[in-house]
N, C-alpha and C positions, 0 to 999 in steps of 0.2 A: 309600749307593753308594760304592764305592772306585773311584778314577779314576787312570789312568796318564796323564801327559803327558810328552812327549819333546821335548827341545830338541836340534836339529841345526844345523849351520852352512850346509848347502846342501841344497836340494830334491833333489838326486839321491841323498841317502843314504837317503831313504825309499823309494827304488825298488829298495833291495837285497834280497836273498832273505830276510833276517830280518824283513821287514815284509810278506811274502807272506801272504795270507789274514787280514790284520788290517784292520779297518775304521779309515780314517784320516781325520781332519778336520784340515786344516793352516791355520795362520795364519802368513802370511809378513811377518815383521817387517822383513827386509832389503829387501822391495819397497817397504814404507811409507818407509824412509829414502831409496831411490833416487827414488821418485816425488816426494818433497818436497825433493830435492837436499840432503840433510843427512846428517850422521853424528852419532853419539851425543855427541861431544865439543862439537857446536854447539848443543846444547839449552840454552834458557833456560826460564824458568818458564812462559811461554805456550805454547812448543812442547812442553814437557813435559806439560803439561795436556791440549793437542790430542792428542798421542801416547796418553796414557793412556785418554782417551775413546775413541779408535779401537780400542785393544786390548780395552777392556772391551765394547765393541759386538761386536767379532769373537768374543769368547768367549761372549757371550750369544747370538749367532746360531747357534753350534754346540750349544747346550744341548738344544734339542729334536730335534736329530738324532742325539745320542749314545745308543748302545744298549750293554748290557752287553758288555764285551770290546773296545769301540772305544777309540782313543787319540787325544788332541789332540796334534798335533805343531806346535811352534813353530819356525819357521825363522828363525835369528838368528846373525850371526857372533860377537858378542862378549857374551854374556850375563854380566852382572856379578852379584855377590851381591845387590845391591839390587834389580836386575831379577827375579832368581829369587824373591826374598822378596814382591815385588810380585805376581808371577804366582801364587804360591802362595795369597797372601791373596785375590785376586780370584777365582781358580778355585774355592776353598773356599766363598766367599759366594755365587757365581753358581750352582754346581751343588749347593750344600747337601750336600757329601759328607762322609762320615765320615772319609775320608783320601784324600790326594792323594800319589801317588809320582811323583817327578821321575826321569826318566832322562836324563842328558846325555851325548850321543854326539859325540864330538870328530871 
């Protein structure tokens, strides 16, 4: 399986015409930070662990829903290289995919 996942900074971006006709499964990282009254700079080891477990569960929950041609969209304001690497690793493991293509939309 080849999988495309997209990182956008706002959910409004996936409502644009370029996403019309594409099945989208979104994971809103921004909402996790808002609901926990945190920002990335305030993360400690425990918060980081909780965050990672949350995002892994979100990715796993989309696994059975993904059909060929569907996209996983991650909504996150400030994706760092370490965050992108973490996502690539977890998505590859969970989906057991041959390749994962990242599309970063500013």
